[in-house]
C-alpha positions as CSV (number, residue, x, y, z in Angstrom):
1,M,0.0,0.0,0.2
2,T,0.9,3.3,-0.7
3,A,2.3,5.5,2.4
4,I,0.9,8.4,3.6
5,E,3.5,11.4,4.1
6,A,1.4,14.2,4.4
7,V,-2.1,14.6,6.1
8,F,-4.7,17.6,5.1
9,F,-7.6,18.5,7.4
10,D,-10.9,20.1,6.5
11,I,-12.3,22.9,9.1
12,G,-15.5,23.1,9.9
13,E,-17.1,19.9,11.7
14,T,-13.6,18.4,11.1
15,L,-11.4,20.2,13.3
16,V,-14.0,22.8,14.7
17,N,-17.6,22.4,15.9
18,E,-19.5,24.7,14.2
19,G,-22.6,24.1,16.5
20,E,-22.1,27.3,18.4
21,I,-21.8,29.3,15.2
22,Y,-25.3,28.0,13.6
23,G,-26.6,28.9,17.1
24,R,-25.7,32.3,17.1
25,W,-26.7,32.5,13.6
26,A,-30.3,31.2,14.9
27,D,-30.3,33.6,17.8
28,W,-29.4,36.7,15.3
29,L,-32.5,35.5,12.9
30,G,-34.6,35.1,16.0
31,V,-35.4,31.4,15.2
32,P,-35.0,28.9,17.9
33,R,-31.9,26.7,17.7
34,H,-33.8,23.4,17.4
35,T,-36.0,24.8,14.4
36,F,-32.8,26.2,12.8
37,L,-30.7,23.4,13.5
38,T,-33.7,20.9,12.1
39,K,-34.3,22.8,9.4
40,L,-30.7,22.9,8.6
41,G,-30.7,18.5,8.4
42,A,-33.6,19.0,6.1
43,V,-32.2,21.5,3.7
44,L,-28.7,18.9,3.7
45,A,-30.6,15.7,3.0
46,G,-32.8,17.4,0.3
47,G,-29.4,18.1,-1.6
48,G,-29.3,21.9,-0.5
49,T,-26.9,24.2,1.0
50,Y,-26.5,26.0,4.2
51,M,-27.6,29.4,2.4
52,E,-30.8,28.1,1.5
53,L,-31.2,27.7,5.4
54,F,-30.7,31.2,5.8
55,D,-32.8,32.2,2.6
56,Y,-35.8,30.2,4.1
57,F,-35.8,32.1,7.3
58,R,-35.1,35.4,5.7
59,P,-36.1,35.6,2.1
60,G,-33.4,38.0,0.3
61,F,-30.5,36.7,2.6
62,D,-27.5,39.0,2.2
63,L,-24.7,37.1,3.9
64,A,-22.3,40.0,3.5
65,M,-24.7,42.4,4.7
66,E,-25.8,40.2,7.5
67,E,-22.0,39.9,8.7
68,K,-21.3,43.3,8.7
69,R,-24.3,44.1,10.9
70,R,-23.4,41.5,13.4
71,A,-20.0,43.1,13.4
72,E,-21.1,46.2,14.3
73,A,-23.6,44.8,16.9
74,G,-20.6,43.2,18.6
75,V,-22.0,39.6,18.1
76,P,-19.3,37.1,17.2
77,N,-18.6,35.8,14.4
78,G,-16.4,32.4,13.3
79,F,-14.5,29.9,15.8
80,T,-12.5,30.1,18.9
81,E,-10.7,27.6,20.9
82,E,-14.0,26.3,22.6
83,D,-15.4,25.6,19.4
84,L,-12.2,23.2,18.7
85,Y,-13.2,19.8,18.6
86,V,-11.4,18.1,21.7
87,D,-9.5,15.3,19.4
88,A,-8.5,18.0,17.4
89,R,-5.3,19.3,18.9
90,V,-4.0,15.7,20.0
91,C,-4.7,14.2,16.7
92,L,-2.4,16.6,14.7
93,E,-0.1,16.4,17.5
94,G,0.4,12.5,17.3
95,L,0.8,12.8,13.1
96,R,3.2,15.4,13.4
97,A,5.2,13.3,16.1
98,Q,5.5,10.6,13.5
99,G,7.1,13.3,11.0
100,L,4.5,13.7,8.7
101,Y,3.7,16.8,6.9
102,V,0.1,18.3,8.6
103,G,-1.8,21.1,6.7
104,V,-5.4,22.2,7.3
105,A,-7.0,23.5,4.4
106,G,-10.8,24.4,4.1
107,N,-13.8,26.6,2.4
108,Q,-13.3,29.4,4.8
109,P,-13.7,33.2,4.8
110,V,-11.0,35.8,4.9
111,E,-11.0,36.0,8.5
112,A,-10.7,32.6,9.4
113,T,-6.7,32.8,8.7
114,A,-6.5,35.0,12.1
115,Q,-9.1,33.0,13.9
116,F,-7.1,29.7,13.2
117,A,-3.7,31.2,14.1
118,A,-5.2,32.2,17.7
119,L,-5.8,28.3,18.1
120,G,-2.0,27.8,18.3
121,L,-2.4,24.2,16.3
122,D,0.6,22.3,15.1
123,A,0.5,22.7,11.2
124,D,2.8,23.0,8.8
125,V,0.2,25.2,6.6
126,V,-3.0,26.3,6.9
127,G,-5.2,27.0,3.4
128,I,-8.0,29.1,3.4
129,S,-9.9,29.1,0.2
130,A,-11.0,33.0,0.4
131,V,-7.1,33.6,0.2
132,W,-5.9,31.2,-1.8
133,G,-8.9,32.1,-4.3
134,V,-10.4,28.7,-5.2
135,E,-12.6,26.4,-3.0
136,K,-13.6,22.9,-2.5
137,P,-14.5,20.8,-4.8
138,S,-12.5,22.6,-7.1
139,P,-9.4,20.3,-8.5
140,E,-7.4,23.4,-8.0
141,F,-8.3,23.5,-4.6
142,F,-6.5,20.1,-3.9
143,A,-3.8,21.0,-6.2
144,R,-2.7,24.0,-4.2
145,C,-2.8,21.3,-1.0
146,V,-0.3,19.0,-3.0
147,E,1.9,22.3,-3.7
148,A,2.3,23.7,-0.4
149,C,3.5,19.6,1.3
150,G,5.6,18.9,-2.1
151,V,4.3,15.2,-1.7
152,A,2.5,13.4,-4.7
153,P,-0.8,13.4,-4.5
154,D,-1.1,9.6,-3.6
155,R,0.8,10.1,-0.5
156,V,-1.2,12.9,0.7
157,L,-4.2,12.0,2.8
158,Y,-7.3,14.1,2.8
159,V,-9.6,13.9,6.0
160,G,-12.8,15.7,5.8
161,D,-16.8,15.5,6.9
162,R,-18.2,15.6,3.3
163,I,-18.5,13.3,0.5
164,D,-19.1,15.9,-2.1
165,N,-16.8,18.4,-0.9
166,D,-14.2,16.1,0.5
167,V,-14.0,12.7,-0.2
168,R,-15.1,12.6,-3.9
169,P,-12.9,15.5,-5.2
170,A,-9.9,14.2,-3.1
171,L,-10.0,10.6,-4.6
172,A,-10.3,12.1,-8.0
173,F,-7.3,14.3,-7.7
174,G,-5.6,11.1,-6.8
175,M,-5.2,11.6,-3.0
176,Q,-6.0,9.2,-0.3
177,A,-9.6,9.9,1.6
178,A,-10.6,9.8,4.9
179,F,-14.0,10.4,6.0
180,L,-15.1,11.7,9.5
181,R,-18.7,11.0,10.4
182,R,-19.8,13.8,12.5
183,G,-21.7,17.1,12.3
184,P,-24.8,17.5,9.8
185,W,-23.0,16.3,6.6
186,G,-21.2,13.1,8.2
187,H,-24.3,11.7,9.5
188,I,-26.7,12.8,6.1
189,Q,-24.4,12.4,3.2
190,R,-24.5,8.5,1.8
191,D,-22.1,7.4,-1.0
192,D,-21.2,3.8,-0.3
193,E,-19.1,3.8,-3.4
194,A,-17.2,6.5,-2.1
195,L,-16.6,5.4,1.1
196,R,-15.4,1.8,0.1
197,R,-12.7,3.9,-1.6
198,C,-11.8,5.5,1.6
199,R,-8.4,4.8,3.0
200,F,-10.4,5.2,6.6
201,V,-13.6,5.8,7.6
202,L,-13.7,7.6,11.3
203,D,-16.5,8.4,14.0
204,G,-13.5,10.8,15.7
205,L,-9.9,12.3,15.1
206,A,-8.3,10.6,18.4
207,E,-7.9,7.1,16.4
208,L,-6.2,8.4,13.3
209,P,-2.5,8.8,14.4
210,D,-2.2,5.1,14.9
211,L,-4.2,4.1,12.1
212,V,-2.0,5.9,9.8
213,A,1.2,4.8,11.9
214,R,0.1,0.7,11.1
215,H,-0.9,1.8,7.6
216,N,3.2,3.2,7.1
217,G,4.3,0.2,9.1
218,V,5.4,2.5,12.1
219,P,6.0,0.1,15.2
């Protein structure tokens, strides 16, 4: 089997729990959190996007304008240390201890650059789509990951919670993929063929360093 030399992680619902982020949006829109999150699940199950969720509760929703209004009102936006999944830091540290290249790359706004830097995670590179000028599932996004680490695509493992944005495009680019079953997308999206092609299917990140070590034949 081809060894893994670099591991890249998605951000939302892979490293960062977005539950509170969506909860604050529900509060801002005046919608009960339970109702908001239930509708999110229904939208995703129907193949929709999170923007359709916002538009449902506020027709004509303008994300940029609402983010500006929230900032002016002093409402927190984005993520902090409290939103980091408890297994994220130890997972990255475990992979780095094996001498692997560890990257973080996801679809996020420019502001996420500073937010992620504040977390102090042990990563070689942090790729933010708004900074790179390309986002998943575009092949160019995964090309940027490969360019950053200087490793052949088939020796790069991409870890994410979405089949459409993470697993399928990573595999199509020639990478190895790990599917993480958590968050709304992780429990709603299904593609048995894509999952069969995954190197790993995970219920959490804590197990990943040991799985990679065994795959690479590290005692």
